[in-house]
C-alpha positions in Angstrom: -4.3 -4.2 -22.8 -2.3 -0.9 -23.1 1.4 -1.6 -22.4 2.6 2.0 -22.4 3.7 3.8 -19.3 2.4 7.3 -19.4 4.5 9.7 -17.3 3.3 12.9 -15.5 5.0 15.7 -13.7 3.1 17.1 -10.8 4.1 20.5 -9.4 4.6 20.4 -5.7 6.0 22.9 -3.2 9.4 23.7 -4.8 9.9 20.4 -6.6 8.3 18.2 -9.3 6.7 14.9 -8.3 7.0 12.1 -10.9 3.9 9.9 -11.4 3.0 7.4 -14.0 0.0 5.4 -15.2 0.1 1.9 -16.7 -2.6 -0.5 -17.9 -6.4 -0.4 -18.5 -7.9 3.1 -18.0 -11.5 2.1 -17.1 -10.6 0.6 -13.7 -7.6 1.8 -11.6 -5.8 1.6 -8.3 -3.2 3.8 -6.6 0.1 2.1 -6.0 2.3 3.3 -3.1 5.9 2.1 -2.6 7.6 1.8 0.8 10.4 3.6 2.5 14.1 2.8 2.3 15.8 2.5 -1.1 12.6 1.9 -3.0 10.7 3.5 -5.9 7.8 2.8 -8.2 10.0 1.1 -10.8 10.9 -1.6 -8.2 7.3 -2.8 -8.2 6.5 -2.6 -11.9 6.0 -6.4 -12.1 3.0 -5.9 -9.8 1.6 -3.3 -12.2 1.8 -5.8 -15.0 0.1 -8.5 -12.8 -2.8 -6.1 -12.0 -3.1 -5.0 -15.6 -3.5 -8.6 -16.7 -6.4 -8.7 -14.2 -8.1 -5.6 -15.7 -6.8 -3.0 -13.3 -4.6 -0.1 -14.3 -2.2 1.6 -11.8 -1.3 5.1 -10.9 2.1 5.1 -9.2 4.4 7.9 -7.9 7.8 8.3 -6.6 7.7 10.1 -3.3 10.3 12.9 -2.6 13.7 11.4 -2.2 12.9 8.3 -4.3 13.1 7.3 -7.9 12.6 9.8 -10.7 11.3 12.5 -8.2 14.6 12.5 -6.3 15.6 15.2 -3.8 16.4 15.0 -0.1 14.2 12.4 1.6 14.9 14.2 4.9 12.8 17.0 3.6 9.9 14.6 3.4 7.5 13.2 6.0 4.5 10.9 6.2 2.2 13.9 5.9 4.0 15.0 2.7 3.6 11.5 1.3 -0.1 11.7 1.9 -0.2 15.1 0.1 1.8 13.7 -2.8 -0.5 10.8 -3.3 -3.5 13.1 -3.2 -1.8 15.5 -5.7 -1.0 12.7 -8.1 -4.7 11.6 -8.0 -5.9 15.1 -8.7 -3.4 15.7 -11.5 -3.9 12.4 -13.3 -7.6 11.9 -12.4 -7.7 8.1 -12.8 -11.0 6.8 -14.0 -12.9 4.6 -11.5 -10.3 4.6 -8.7 -11.0 1.4 -6.8 -8.5 1.6 -4.0 -4.9 1.6 -3.1 -2.2 -1.1 -3.1 0.6 -0.3 -0.8 4.0 -1.6 0.5 5.4 -1.2 4.0 5.3 2.5 4.9 2.8 3.0 2.1 0.3 1.1 4.1 0.1 3.9 6.7 0.0 6.5 3.9 -2.9 4.7 2.3 -4.8 4.5 5.5 -4.3 8.2 6.2 -5.2 9.0 2.6 -8.5 7.1 2.9 -9.7 10.0 5.2 -9.8 12.4 2.4 -9.9 10.4 -0.9 -12.7 7.9 -1.7 -11.2 4.4 -1.7 -13.3 1.3 -1.7 -10.4 -1.1 -0.9 -7.0 -1.1 0.8 -4.6 -3.9 -0.3 -1.6 -3.6 2.1 1.5 -5.7 1.7 3.7 -5.9 4.9 2.1 -2.6 6.1 3.9 -0.5 8.6 1.8 1.7 11.1 3.1 4.7 13.0 2.2 6.7 16.0 0.3 9.9 15.0 3.0 12.1 16.8 5.4 11.1 13.9 3.0 12.2 11.1 4.4 15.6 10.4 7.9 15.2 11.6 10.5 15.2 8.8 12.3 12.0 8.1 15.6 11.9 10.0 16.8 11.5 13.6 13.7 13.1 15.3 11.3 10.8 13.2 13.5 7.8 13.9 13.5 8.5 17.6 9.8 8.6 17.8 9.0 5.5 15.9 11.8 3.5 17.6 10.3 4.0 21.0 9.2 0.6 22.3 6.0 -0.5 20.7 5.1 3.1 19.7 3.0 1.7 16.9 0.4 0.6 19.4 -0.6 4.3 19.7 -1.1 4.7 15.9 -4.1 6.7 14.7 -4.3 4.3 11.8 -6.2 1.7 13.8 -9.1 4.0 14.5 -9.2 5.1 11.0 -9.4 1.4 9.9 -12.2 0.9 12.3 -14.2 3.6 10.6 -13.2 2.5 7.0 -16.2 1.4 5.0 -14.5 -0.6 2.3 -12.6 -3.9 1.9 -9.1 -4.5 3.5 -6.7 -7.2 2.5 -3.3 -7.6 4.2 -0.5 -9.8 2.8 2.2 -10.4 5.3 5.2 -12.7 5.8 5.4 -14.7 9.1 9.2 -14.2 9.2 9.0 -10.4 8.8 11.6 -8.8 11.1 10.9 -5.3 10.0 7.2 -5.1 10.8 6.3 -6.5 14.3 3.7 -9.2 14.3 1.7 -7.1 16.6 1.2 -4.5 13.9 -0.5 -7.0 11.7 -2.6 -8.3 14.5 -3.7 -4.8 15.5 -4.7 -4.1 11.9 -6.6 -7.4 11.7 -8.5 -6.5 14.9 -9.4 -3.0 13.5 -10.3 -4.1 10.0 -14.0 -4.1 8.9 -15.4 -7.6 9.2 -17.1 -7.7 5.8 -14.8 -9.1 3.1 -11.5 -8.3 5.0 -8.7 -10.7 5.5 -5.0 -11.2 6.4 -3.1 -13.6 4.2 -0.2 -14.9 6.4 2.8 -16.4 4.5 4.9 -19.0 6.2 8.6 -18.7 5.5 8.3 -15.2 4.0 10.1 -12.1 5.3 9.4 -8.4 4.7 10.1 -8.7 1.0 6.8 -10.3 0.2 6.5 -9.9 -3.5 10.1 -10.8 -4.2 9.7 -14.0 -2.1 6.4 -14.8 -3.8 8.0 -14.5 -7.3 10.8 -16.8 -6.3 8.4 -19.4 -5.1 5.6 -21.5 -6.7 3.8 -19.7 -9.6 0.4 -21.0 -8.5 0.9 -19.4 -5.1 1.8 -16.0 -6.5 -1.1 -16.2 -9.0 -3.6 -17.0 -6.2 -2.6 -14.1 -4.1 -2.6 -11.8 -7.0 -6.2 -13.0 -7.8 -7.2 -12.2 -4.2 -5.7 -8.7 -4.5 -7.7 -8.1 -7.6 -10.8 -9.5 -6.0 -10.5 -7.1 -3.1 -10.0 -4.2 -5.4 -12.8 -5.1 -7.8 -15.3 -6.0 -5.0 -15.6 -9.6 -6.1 -17.4 -11.1 -3.0 -16.8 -14.6 -4.1 -13.1 -13.9 -4.7 -12.9 -12.2 -1.3 -14.6 -15.0 0.5 -12.1 -17.5 -0.9 -9.3 -15.5 0.9 -10.8 -16.2 4.4 -10.3 -19.6 6.0 -10.9 -18.2 9.6 -12.5 -15.0 10.8 -10.4 -12.3 9.3 -7.3 -14.4 8.7 -6.2 -16.7 5.9 -3.1 -18.9 5.4 -1.3 -19.4 2.1 
C-alpha cells in the first residue's frame, strides 16, 4: 500500500487550495472535513483506515482551514462545493467511488453529488442547511440564517438525497448536541432504500471518530468495514449494516 501523501496546489479565485492524495490509486474516495477548527490533517487516521481497506483518499483543506489558510469568513457552503469540485478536476482520482464527509461536509457532499458522479455518500454526524444559506459568506449573516429555529427542515439536501441514485451510510452519535436528532431522521427518511442505513451510536457525541477510537477496537473496525462496503458497493457488507429498515444500532 502506498504510504506517501502526495500534495497538490489548486489555483482558485485569488488563493491556492491545498489538496492531497493518500493510499491506493485504483479506487478512491473524496474526504471532506467539517467546520470549526478542523482540517484534513485531523482526520488522517481515517485515511489510513480506508487505505488498509483498499481505498485511497483525496482530501482538501477548505478556505480558512489547514494548509489552505485564509479568512474563513470569505468562504461559504457554495465555495466549499466549488473547492471540492476543483480538487477532483485537478487531481483526477481514478475510480472515484464516493465521498466520506464530516459534519458540515455532509451537506457539501450532498450538493456536490448534483454535479459530480458519486456512487456512495458516507456521512459522519452530517449537518444539513437551509438552501437560503448556501451562498451567504460565513459570519453573522450566515449564523443568523442557520440558527433560526429548525431552519434545517427547509434544507434542499433532503430533495437531493431522494433523487440520489447511489448508496448512503450515516454514522451518528445518539448524544450529539451539535446536530439535532431530527436532521438525522430527515436524512434517513430521504435516503434511497436500497443499501442505505443509519448507524446510531449510543453514548457517542458529535466527535464520532474520536469517540470510536477511544472505545473497543472491534466496534471501530466493524464500522470502518461498513464504510468501506458502502463505498465499494459490497451488497453483503451493506446488508450487514441494516438491522431494521434504514437504521442500524452499533
